[in-house]
mmCIF file as gemmi writes it, N, C-alpha and C atoms, coordinates in Angstrom:
data_model
loop_
_atom_site.group_PDB
_atom_site.id
_atom_site.type_symbol
_atom_site.label_atom_id
_atom_site.label_alt_id
_atom_site.label_comp_id
_atom_site.label_asym_id
_atom_site.label_entity_id
_atom_site.label_seq_id
_atom_site.pdbx_PDB_ins_code
_atom_site.Cartn_x
_atom_site.Cartn_y
_atom_site.Cartn_z
_atom_site.occupancy
_atom_site.B_iso_or_equiv
_atom_site.pdbx_formal_charge
_atom_site.auth_seq_id
_atom_site.auth_asym_id
_atom_site.pdbx_PDB_model_num
ATOM 1 N N . UNK Axp A 1 ? 0.793 -1.163 0 1 0 ? 1 A 1
ATOM 2 C CA . UNK Axp A 1 ? 0 0 0 1 0 ? 1 A 1
ATOM 3 C C . UNK Axp A 1 ? 0.863 1.265 0 1 0 ? 1 A 1
ATOM 4 N N . UNK Axp A 2 ? 1.658 1.445 1 1 0 ? 2 A 1
ATOM 5 C CA . UNK Axp A 2 ? 2.552 2.591 1.072 1 0 ? 2 A 1
ATOM 6 C C . UNK Axp A 2 ? 3.926 2.175 0.614 1 0 ? 2 A 1
ATOM 7 N N . UNK Axp A 3 ? 4.631 3.093 -0.035 1 0 ? 3 A 1
ATOM 8 C CA . UNK Axp A 3 ? 5.964 2.761 -0.501 1 0 ? 3 A 1
ATOM 9 C C . UNK Axp A 3 ? 6.95 2.644 0.648 1 0 ? 3 A 1
ATOM 10 N N . UNK Axp A 4 ? 6.827 3.514 1.63 1 0 ? 4 A 1
ATOM 11 C CA . UNK Axp A 4 ? 7.724 3.478 2.793 1 0 ? 4 A 1
ATOM 12 C C . UNK Axp A 4 ? 6.928 3.025 3.996 1 0 ? 4 A 1
ATOM 13 N N . UNK Axp A 5 ? 7.164 1.842 4.418 1 0 ? 5 A 1
ATOM 14 C CA . UNK Axp A 5 ? 6.49 1.347 5.613 1 0 ? 5 A 1
ATOM 15 C C . UNK Axp A 5 ? 7.357 1.507 6.849 1 0 ? 5 A 1
ATOM 16 N N . UNK Axp A 6 ? 8.428 2.271 6.738 1 0 ? 6 A 1
ATOM 17 C CA . UNK Axp A 6 ? 9.29 2.48 7.894 1 0 ? 6 A 1
ATOM 18 C C . UNK Axp A 6 ? 8.66 3.549 8.781 1 0 ? 6 A 1
ATOM 19 N N . UNK Axp A 7 ? 8.725 3.305 10.055 1 0 ? 7 A 1
ATOM 20 C CA . UNK Axp A 7 ? 8.175 4.292 10.983 1 0 ? 7 A 1
ATOM 21 C C . UNK Axp A 7 ? 9.275 5.305 11.301 1 0 ? 7 A 1
ATOM 22 N N . UNK Axp A 8 ? 8.971 6.558 11.062 1 0 ? 8 A 1
ATOM 23 C CA . UNK Axp A 8 ? 9.922 7.623 11.339 1 0 ? 8 A 1
ATOM 24 C C . UNK Axp A 8 ? 9.448 8.391 12.559 1 0 ? 8 A 1
ATOM 25 N N . UNK Axp A 9 ? 10.398 8.766 13.378 1 0 ? 9 A 1
ATOM 26 C CA . UNK Axp A 9 ? 10.051 9.614 14.502 1 0 ? 9 A 1
ATOM 27 C C . UNK Axp A 9 ? 10.259 11.06 14.074 1 0 ? 9 A 1
ATOM 28 N N . UNK Axp A 10 ? 9.264 11.828 14.278 1 0 ? 10 A 1
ATOM 29 C CA . UNK Axp A 10 ? 9.311 13.235 13.887 1 0 ? 10 A 1
ATOM 30 C C . UNK Axp A 10 ? 9.662 14.032 15.127 1 0 ? 10 A 1
ATOM 31 N N . UNK Axp A 11 ? 10.73 14.787 15.02 1 0 ? 11 A 1
ATOM 32 C CA . UNK Axp A 11 ? 11.118 15.641 16.147 1 0 ? 11 A 1
ATOM 33 C C . UNK Axp A 11 ? 10.747 17.07 15.821 1 0 ? 11 A 1
ATOM 34 N N . UNK Axp A 12 ? 10.48 17.825 16.846 1 0 ? 12 A 1
ATOM 35 C CA . UNK Axp A 12 ? 10.12 19.229 16.672 1 0 ? 12 A 1
ATOM 36 C C . UNK Axp A 12 ? 11.348 20.052 16.329 1 0 ? 12 A 1
ATOM 37 N N . UNK Axp A 13 ? 11.132 21.315 16.063 1 0 ? 13 A 1
ATOM 38 C CA . UNK Axp A 13 ? 12.267 22.18 15.743 1 0 ? 13 A 1
ATOM 39 C C . UNK Axp A 13 ? 13.186 22.326 16.958 1 0 ? 13 A 1
ATOM 40 N N . UNK Axp A 14 ? 14.452 22.484 16.682 1 0 ? 14 A 1
ATOM 41 C CA . UNK Axp A 14 ? 15.397 22.638 17.782 1 0 ? 14 A 1
ATOM 42 C C . UNK Axp A 14 ? 15.223 24.01 18.403 1 0 ? 14 A 1
ATOM 43 N N . UNK Axp A 15 ? 15.327 24.091 19.703 1 0 ? 15 A 1
ATOM 44 C CA . UNK Axp A 15 ? 15.153 25.387 20.368 1 0 ? 15 A 1
ATOM 45 C C . UNK Axp A 15 ? 16.316 26.316 20.013 1 0 ? 15 A 1
ATOM 46 N N . UNK Axp A 16 ? 16.049 27.607 19.927 1 0 ? 16 A 1
ATOM 47 C CA . UNK Axp A 16 ? 17.119 28.547 19.584 1 0 ? 16 A 1
ATOM 48 C C . UNK Axp A 16 ? 18.144 28.593 20.722 1 0 ? 16 A 1
ATOM 49 N N . UNK Axp A 17 ? 19.376 28.917 20.411 1 0 ? 17 A 1
ATOM 50 C CA . UNK Axp A 17 ? 20.39 28.986 21.463 1 0 ? 17 A 1
ATOM 51 C C . UNK Axp A 17 ? 20.081 30.124 22.425 1 0 ? 17 A 1
ATOM 52 N N . UNK Axp A 18 ? 20.494 29.957 23.637 1 0 ? 18 A 1
ATOM 53 C CA . UNK Axp A 18 ? 20.235 30.961 24.668 1 0 ? 18 A 1
ATOM 54 C C . UNK Axp A 18 ? 21.062 32.208 24.389 1 0 ? 18 A 1
ATOM 55 N N . UNK Axp A 19 ? 20.43 33.363 24.454 1 0 ? 19 A 1
ATOM 56 C CA . UNK Axp A 19 ? 21.114 34.625 24.179 1 0 ? 19 A 1
ATOM 57 C C . UNK Axp A 19 ? 21.191 35.483 25.426 1 0 ? 19 A 1
ATOM 58 N N . UNK Axp A 20 ? 21.238 34.886 26.563 1 0 ? 20 A 1
ATOM 59 C CA . UNK Axp A 20 ? 21.289 35.639 27.811 1 0 ? 20 A 1
ATOM 60 C C . UNK Axp A 20 ? 22.703 36.117 28.082 1 0 ? 20 A 1
ATOM 61 N N . UNK Axp A 21 ? 22.817 37.284 28.65 1 0 ? 21 A 1
ATOM 62 C CA . UNK Axp A 21 ? 24.116 37.83 29.004 1 0 ? 21 A 1
ATOM 63 C C . UNK Axp A 21 ? 24.543 37.3 30.366 1 0 ? 21 A 1
ATOM 64 N N . UNK Axp A 22 ? 25.826 37.2 30.554 1 0 ? 22 A 1
ATOM 65 C CA . UNK Axp A 22 ? 26.32 36.8 31.868 1 0 ? 22 A 1
ATOM 66 C C . UNK Axp A 22 ? 26.099 37.955 32.84 1 0 ? 22 A 1
ATOM 67 N N . UNK Axp A 23 ? 26.256 37.675 34.107 1 0 ? 23 A 1
ATOM 68 C CA . UNK Axp A 23 ? 25.993 38.689 35.135 1 0 ? 23 A 1
ATOM 69 C C . UNK Axp A 23 ? 26.928 39.887 34.985 1 0 ? 23 A 1
ATOM 70 N N . UNK Axp A 24 ? 28.194 39.643 34.688 1 0 ? 24 A 1
ATOM 71 C CA . UNK Axp A 24 ? 29.136 40.763 34.57 1 0 ? 24 A 1
ATOM 72 C C . UNK Axp A 24 ? 28.829 41.61 33.333 1 0 ? 24 A 1
ATOM 73 N N . UNK Axp A 25 ? 28.479 40.959 32.232 1 0 ? 25 A 1
ATOM 74 C CA . UNK Axp A 25 ? 28.142 41.725 31.03 1 0 ? 25 A 1
ATOM 75 C C . UNK Axp A 25 ? 26.847 42.498 31.227 1 0 ? 25 A 1
ATOM 76 N N . UNK Axp A 26 ? 25.914 41.927 31.938 1 0 ? 26 A 1
ATOM 77 C CA . UNK Axp A 26 ? 24.659 42.623 32.21 1 0 ? 26 A 1
ATOM 78 C C . UNK Axp A 26 ? 24.914 43.858 33.072 1 0 ? 26 A 1
ATOM 79 N N . UNK Axp A 27 ? 25.805 43.74 34.058 1 0 ? 27 A 1
ATOM 80 C CA . UNK Axp A 27 ? 26.129 44.883 34.917 1 0 ? 27 A 1
ATOM 81 C C . UNK Axp A 27 ? 26.806 45.986 34.113 1 0 ? 27 A 1
ATOM 82 N N . UNK Axp A 28 ? 27.74 45.604 33.222 1 0 ? 28 A 1
ATOM 83 C CA . UNK Axp A 28 ? 28.419 46.605 32.397 1 0 ? 28 A 1
ATOM 84 C C . UNK Axp A 28 ? 27.425 47.274 31.456 1 0 ? 28 A 1
ATOM 85 N N . UNK Axp A 29 ? 26.537 46.501 30.861 1 0 ? 29 A 1
ATOM 86 C CA . UNK Axp A 29 ? 25.539 47.076 29.954 1 0 ? 29 A 1
ATOM 87 C C . UNK Axp A 29 ? 24.605 48.024 30.71 1 0 ? 29 A 1
ATOM 88 N N . UNK Axp A 30 ? 24.223 47.661 31.915 1 0 ? 30 A 1
ATOM 89 C CA . UNK Axp A 30 ? 23.351 48.534 32.717 1 0 ? 30 A 1
ATOM 90 C C . UNK Axp A 30 ? 24.052 49.832 33.076 1 0 ? 30 A 1
ATOM 91 N N . UNK Axp A 31 ? 25.331 49.731 33.428 1 0 ? 31 A 1
ATOM 92 C CA . UNK Axp A 31 ? 26.082 50.939 33.779 1 0 ? 31 A 1
ATOM 93 C C . UNK Axp A 31 ? 26.243 51.857 32.562 1 0 ? 31 A 1
ATOM 94 N N . UNK Axp A 32 ? 26.539 51.282 31.401 1 0 ? 32 A 1
ATOM 95 C CA . UNK Axp A 32 ? 26.667 52.106 30.199 1 0 ? 32 A 1
ATOM 96 C C . UNK Axp A 32 ? 25.345 52.773 29.835 1 0 ? 32 A 1
ATOM 97 N N . UNK Axp A 33 ? 24.256 52.05 29.985 1 0 ? 33 A 1
ATOM 98 C CA . UNK Axp A 33 ? 22.948 52.635 29.711 1 0 ? 33 A 1
ATOM 99 C C . UNK Axp A 33 ? 22.642 53.766 30.684 1 0 ? 33 A 1
ATOM 100 N N . UNK Axp A 34 ? 22.943 53.557 31.959 1 0 ? 34 A 1
ATOM 101 C CA . UNK Axp A 34 ? 22.689 54.595 32.962 1 0 ? 34 A 1
ATOM 102 C C . UNK Axp A 34 ? 23.53 55.834 32.684 1 0 ? 34 A 1
ATOM 103 N N . UNK Axp A 35 ? 24.806 55.645 32.346 1 0 ? 35 A 1
ATOM 104 C CA . UNK Axp A 35 ? 25.674 56.792 32.052 1 0 ? 35 A 1
ATOM 105 C C . UNK Axp A 35 ? 25.177 57.534 30.818 1 0 ? 35 A 1
ATOM 106 N N . UNK Axp A 36 ? 24.761 56.792 29.798 1 0 ? 36 A 1
ATOM 107 C CA . UNK Axp A 36 ? 24.245 57.43 28.591 1 0 ? 36 A 1
ATOM 108 C C . UNK Axp A 36 ? 22.983 58.229 28.856 1 0 ? 36 A 1
ATOM 109 N N . UNK Axp A 37 ? 22.07 57.658 29.644 1 0 ? 37 A 1
ATOM 110 C CA . UNK Axp A 37 ? 20.83 58.374 29.947 1 0 ? 37 A 1
ATOM 111 C C . UNK Axp A 37 ? 21.088 59.613 30.798 1 0 ? 37 A 1
ATOM 112 N N . UNK Axp A 38 ? 22.008 59.513 31.753 1 0 ? 38 A 1
ATOM 113 C CA . UNK Axp A 38 ? 22.342 60.685 32.561 1 0 ? 38 A 1
ATOM 114 C C . UNK Axp A 38 ? 22.995 61.772 31.713 1 0 ? 38 A 1
ATOM 115 N N . UNK Axp A 39 ? 23.815 61.372 30.77 1 0 ? 39 A 1
ATOM 116 C CA . UNK Axp A 39 ? 24.456 62.343 29.894 1 0 ? 39 A 1
ATOM 117 C C . UNK Axp A 39 ? 23.428 63.058 29.024 1 0 ? 39 A 1
ATOM 118 N N . UNK Axp A 40 ? 22.54 62.308 28.426 1 0 ? 40 A 1
ATOM 119 C CA . UNK Axp A 40 ? 21.501 62.912 27.579 1 0 ? 40 A 1
ATOM 120 C C . UNK Axp A 40 ? 20.589 63.808 28.411 1 0 ? 40 A 1
ATOM 121 N N . UNK Axp A 41 ? 20.233 63.369 29.595 1 0 ? 41 A 1
ATOM 122 C CA . UNK Axp A 41 ? 19.397 64.191 30.475 1 0 ? 41 A 1
ATOM 123 C C . UNK Axp A 41 ? 20.099 65.465 30.904 1 0 ? 41 A 1
ATOM 124 N N . UNK Axp A 42 ? 21.392 65.361 31.197 1 0 ? 42 A 1
ATOM 125 C CA . UNK Axp A 42 ? 22.162 66.546 31.585 1 0 ? 42 A 1
ATOM 126 C C . UNK Axp A 42 ? 22.254 67.547 30.461 1 0 ? 42 A 1
ATOM 127 N N . UNK Axp A 43 ? 22.456 67.066 29.256 1 0 ? 43 A 1
ATOM 128 C CA . UNK Axp A 43 ? 22.512 67.965 28.098 1 0 ? 43 A 1
ATOM 129 C C . UNK Axp A 43 ? 21.162 68.639 27.897 1 0 ? 43 A 1
ATOM 130 N N . UNK Axp A 44 ? 20.085 67.908 28.09 1 0 ? 44 A 1
ATOM 131 C CA . UNK Axp A 44 ? 18.749 68.495 27.929 1 0 ? 44 A 1
ATOM 132 C C . UNK Axp A 44 ? 18.493 69.575 28.975 1 0 ? 44 A 1
ATOM 133 N N . UNK Axp A 45 ? 18.917 69.335 30.208 1 0 ? 45 A 1
ATOM 134 C CA . UNK Axp A 45 ? 18.711 70.327 31.267 1 0 ? 45 A 1
ATOM 135 C C . UNK Axp A 45 ? 19.534 71.578 30.99 1 0 ? 45 A 1
ATOM 136 N N . UNK Axp A 46 ? 20.776 71.407 30.582 1 0 ? 46 A 1
ATOM 137 C CA . UNK Axp A 46 ? 21.626 72.561 30.299 1 0 ? 46 A 1
ATOM 138 C C . UNK Axp A 46 ? 21.08 73.345 29.114 1 0 ? 46 A 1
ATOM 139 N N . UNK Axp A 47 ? 20.591 72.654 28.101 1 0 ? 47 A 1
ATOM 140 C CA . UNK Axp A 47 ? 20.036 73.344 26.94 1 0 ? 47 A 1
ATOM 141 C C . UNK Axp A 47 ? 18.764 74.109 27.301 1 0 ? 47 A 1
ATOM 142 N N . UNK Axp A 48 ? 17.944 73.534 28.158 1 0 ? 48 A 1
ATOM 143 C CA . UNK Axp A 48 ? 16.692 74.192 28.538 1 0 ? 48 A 1
ATOM 144 C C . UNK Axp A 48 ? 16.954 75.404 29.421 1 0 ? 48 A 1
ATOM 145 N N . UNK Axp A 49 ? 18.002 75.366 30.236 1 0 ? 49 A 1
ATOM 146 C CA . UNK Axp A 49 ? 18.286 76.456 31.155 1 0 ? 49 A 1
ATOM 147 C C . UNK Axp A 49 ? 19.353 77.389 30.602 1 0 ? 49 A 1
ATOM 148 N N . UNK Axp A 50 ? 19.629 77.324 29.327 1 0 ? 50 A 1
ATOM 149 C CA . UNK Axp A 50 ? 20.666 78.143 28.725 1 0 ? 50 A 1
ATOM 150 C C . UNK Axp A 50 ? 20.293 79.615 28.782 1 0 ? 50 A 1
ATOM 151 N N . UNK Axp A 51 ? 21.197 80.48 29.23 1 0 ? 51 A 1
ATOM 152 C CA . UNK Axp A 51 ? 20.896 81.917 29.284 1 0 ? 51 A 1
ATOM 153 C C . UNK Axp A 51 ? 21.089 82.613 27.942 1 0 ? 51 A 1
ATOM 154 N N . UNK Axp A 52 ? 21.35 81.857 26.894 1 0 ? 52 A 1
ATOM 155 C CA . UNK Axp A 52 ? 21.543 82.464 25.579 1 0 ? 52 A 1
ATOM 156 C C . UNK Axp A 52 ? 20.252 83.149 25.147 1 0 ? 52 A 1
ATOM 157 N N . UNK Axp A 53 ? 20.353 84.395 24.673 1 0 ? 53 A 1
ATOM 158 C CA . UNK Axp A 53 ? 19.141 85.104 24.274 1 0 ? 53 A 1
ATOM 159 C C . UNK Axp A 53 ? 18.542 84.512 23 1 0 ? 53 A 1
ATOM 160 N N . UNK Axp A 54 ? 17.27 84.524 22.95 1 0 ? 54 A 1
ATOM 161 C CA . UNK Axp A 54 ? 16.569 84.073 21.759 1 0 ? 54 A 1
ATOM 162 C C . UNK Axp A 54 ? 15.872 85.271 21.142 1 0 ? 54 A 1
ATOM 163 N N . UNK Axp A 55 ? 15.601 85.199 19.885 1 0 ? 55 A 1
ATOM 164 C CA . UNK Axp A 55 ? 14.92 86.311 19.231 1 0 ? 55 A 1
ATOM 165 C C . UNK Axp A 55 ? 13.44 86.259 19.586 1 0 ? 55 A 1
ATOM 166 N N . UNK Axp A 56 ? 12.86 87.431 19.691 1 0 ? 56 A 1
ATOM 167 C CA . UNK Axp A 56 ? 11.429 87.523 19.975 1 0 ? 56 A 1
ATOM 168 C C . UNK Axp A 56 ? 10.655 87.039 18.752 1 0 ? 56 A 1
ATOM 169 N N . UNK Axp A 57 ? 9.437 86.568 18.909 1 0 ? 57 A 1
ATOM 170 C CA . UNK Axp A 57 ? 8.69 86.045 17.771 1 0 ? 57 A 1
ATOM 171 C C . UNK Axp A 57 ? 8.493 87.051 16.647 1 0 ? 57 A 1
ATOM 172 N N . UNK Axp A 58 ? 8.311 88.325 16.955 1 0 ? 58 A 1
ATOM 173 C CA . UNK Axp A 58 ? 8.068 89.325 15.931 1 0 ? 58 A 1
ATOM 174 C C . UNK Axp A 58 ? 9.233 90.282 15.787 1 0 ? 58 A 1
ATOM 175 N N . UNK Axp A 59 ? 10.442 89.845 16.016 1 0 ? 59 A 1
ATOM 176 C CA . UNK Axp A 59 ? 11.595 90.745 16.013 1 0 ? 59 A 1
ATOM 177 C C . UNK Axp A 59 ? 11.912 91.275 14.625 1 0 ? 59 A 1
ATOM 178 N N . UNK Axp A 60 ? 11.535 90.598 13.588 1 0 ? 60 A 1
ATOM 179 C CA . UNK Axp A 60 ? 11.862 91.072 12.247 1 0 ? 60 A 1
ATOM 180 C C . UNK Axp A 60 ? 10.833 92.046 11.697 1 0 ? 60 A 1
ATOM 181 N N . UNK Axp A 61 ? 9.631 92.099 12.261 1 0 ? 61 A 1
ATOM 182 C CA . UNK Axp A 61 ? 8.592 93.011 11.79 1 0 ? 61 A 1
ATOM 183 C C . UNK Axp A 61 ? 8.8 94.375 12.424 1 0 ? 61 A 1
ATOM 184 N N . UNK Axp A 62 ? 8.499 95.452 11.714 1 0 ? 62 A 1
ATOM 185 C CA . UNK Axp A 62 ? 8.633 96.787 12.306 1 0 ? 62 A 1
ATOM 186 C C . UNK Axp A 62 ? 7.639 96.964 13.447 1 0 ? 62 A 1
ATOM 187 N N . UNK Axp A 63 ? 8.06 97.699 14.468 1 0 ? 63 A 1
ATOM 188 C CA . UNK Axp A 63 ? 7.23 97.86 15.664 1 0 ? 63 A 1
ATOM 189 C C . UNK Axp A 63 ? 6.008 98.732 15.391 1 0 ? 63 A 1
ATOM 190 N N . UNK Axp A 64 ? 6.151 99.788 14.619 1 0 ? 64 A 1
ATOM 191 C CA . UNK Axp A 64 ? 5.028 100.682 14.364 1 0 ? 64 A 1
ATOM 192 C C . UNK Axp A 64 ? 4.485 100.504 12.954 1 0 ? 64 A 1
ATOM 193 N N . UNK Axp A 65 ? 3.231 100.81 12.79 1 0 ? 65 A 1
ATOM 194 C CA . UNK Axp A 65 ? 2.643 100.746 11.453 1 0 ? 65 A 1
ATOM 195 C C . UNK Axp A 65 ? 2.993 102.022 10.712 1 0 ? 65 A 1
ATOM 196 N N . UNK Axp A 66 ? 4.015 102.032 9.905 1 0 ? 66 A 1
ATOM 197 C CA . UNK Axp A 66 ? 4.505 103.242 9.254 1 0 ? 66 A 1
ATOM 198 C C . UNK Axp A 66 ? 3.74 103.615 7.999 1 0 ? 66 A 1
ATOM 199 N N . UNK Axp A 67 ? 2.672 102.968 7.667 1 0 ? 67 A 1
ATOM 200 C CA . UNK Axp A 67 ? 1.961 103.298 6.438 1 0 ? 67 A 1
ATOM 201 C C . UNK Axp A 67 ? 0.833 104.286 6.665 1 0 ? 67 A 1
ATOM 202 N N . UNK Axp A 68 ? 0.607 104.748 7.881 1 0 ? 68 A 1
ATOM 203 C CA . UNK Axp A 68 ? -0.405 105.755 8.164 1 0 ? 68 A 1
ATOM 204 C C . UNK Axp A 68 ? -1.786 105.178 8.355 1 0 ? 68 A 1
ATOM 205 N N . UNK Axp A 69 ? -2.029 103.965 7.948 1 0 ? 69 A 1
ATOM 206 C CA . UNK Axp A 69 ? -3.351 103.383 8.082 1 0 ? 69 A 1
ATOM 207 C C . UNK Axp A 69 ? -3.525 102.593 9.368 1 0 ? 69 A 1
ATOM 208 N N . UNK Axp A 70 ? -2.465 102.437 10.119 1 0 ? 70 A 1
ATOM 209 C CA . UNK Axp A 70 ? -2.562 101.712 11.378 1 0 ? 70 A 1
ATOM 210 C C . UNK Axp A 70 ? -2.434 100.208 11.203 1 0 ? 70 A 1
ATOM 211 N N . UNK Axp A 71 ? -2.47 99.729 9.984 1 0 ? 71 A 1
ATOM 212 C CA . UNK Axp A 71 ? -2.327 98.296 9.745 1 0 ? 71 A 1
ATOM 213 C C . UNK Axp A 71 ? -0.978 97.996 9.139 1 0 ? 71 A 1
ATOM 214 N N . UNK Axp A 72 ? -0.855 96.838 8.593 1 0 ? 72 A 1
ATOM 215 C CA . UNK Axp A 72 ? 0.402 96.496 7.95 1 0 ? 72 A 1
ATOM 216 C C . UNK Axp A 72 ? 0.301 96.821 6.468 1 0 ? 72 A 1
ATOM 217 N N . UNK Axp A 73 ? 1.413 97.181 5.892 1 0 ? 73 A 1
ATOM 218 C CA . UNK Axp A 73 ? 1.448 97.524 4.473 1 0 ? 73 A 1
ATOM 219 C C . UNK Axp A 73 ? 1.335 96.248 3.647 1 0 ? 73 A 1
ATOM 220 N N . UNK Axp A 74 ? 0.641 96.312 2.52 1 0 ? 74 A 1
ATOM 221 C CA . UNK Axp A 74 ? 0.55 95.117 1.674 1 0 ? 74 A 1
ATOM 222 C C . UNK Axp A 74 ? 1.939 94.795 1.102 1 0 ? 74 A 1
ATOM 223 N N . UNK Axp A 75 ? 2.259 93.545 1.096 1 0 ? 75 A 1
ATOM 224 C CA . UNK Axp A 75 ? 3.579 93.151 0.606 1 0 ? 75 A 1
ATOM 225 C C . UNK Axp A 75 ? 3.493 92.403 -0.736 1 0 ? 75 A 1
ATOM 226 N N . UNK Axp A 76 ? 2.369 92.384 -1.353 1 0 ? 76 A 1
ATOM 227 C CA . UNK Axp A 76 ? 2.229 91.74 -2.648 1 0 ? 76 A 1
ATOM 228 C C . UNK Axp A 76 ? 1.927 90.257 -2.556 1 0 ? 76 A 1
ATOM 229 N N . UNK Axp A 77 ? 1.757 89.723 -1.348 1 0 ? 77 A 1
ATOM 230 C CA . UNK Axp A 77 ? 1.459 88.304 -1.183 1 0 ? 77 A 1
ATOM 231 C C . UNK Axp A 77 ? -0.001 88.051 -1.532 1 0 ? 77 A 1
ATOM 232 N N . UNK Axp A 78 ? -0.281 86.862 -1.983 1 0 ? 78 A 1
ATOM 233 C CA . UNK Axp A 78 ? -1.645 86.48 -2.336 1 0 ? 78 A 1
ATOM 234 C C . UNK Axp A 78 ? -2.378 86.029 -1.075 1 0 ? 78 A 1
ATOM 235 N N . UNK Axp A 79 ? -3.004 86.964 -0.398 1 0 ? 79 A 1
ATOM 236 C CA . UNK Axp A 79 ? -3.686 86.671 0.856 1 0 ? 79 A 1
ATOM 237 C C . UNK Axp A 79 ? -5.176 86.482 0.591 1 0 ? 79 A 1
ATOM 238 N N . UNK Axp A 80 ? -5.75 85.367 0.988 1 0 ? 80 A 1
ATOM 239 C CA . UNK Axp A 80 ? -7.171 85.139 0.71 1 0 ? 80 A 1
ATOM 240 C C . UNK Axp A 80 ? -8.104 86.023 1.526 1 0 ? 80 A 1
ATOM 241 N N . UNK Axp A 81 ? -7.632 86.667 2.579 1 0 ? 81 A 1
ATOM 242 C CA . UNK Axp A 81 ? -8.493 87.491 3.433 1 0 ? 81 A 1
ATOM 243 C C . UNK Axp A 81 ? -8.589 88.924 2.932 1 0 ? 81 A 1
ATOM 244 N N . UNK Axp A 82 ? -7.908 89.275 1.885 1 0 ? 82 A 1
ATOM 245 C CA . UNK Axp A 82 ? -7.944 90.671 1.405 1 0 ? 82 A 1
ATOM 246 C C . UNK Axp A 82 ? -8.792 90.77 0.173 1 0 ? 82 A 1
């Protein structure tokens, strides 16, 4: 009936090799991660508290409306509200 009457044992897939770190490597990796995070956090704090002056949002626009109408002078832009 069947060409192969031999009984074969079917085994499952072999488990993947263990990729766990040893205790000393885990400690070194944790220390490097902690130092890196502290460094990045320190840079963020220094950047946020920097006394360097920043430009005001409207520093490039003239302070007074010099066109006599009290508004801004038309600059030739295609504005849908005009």
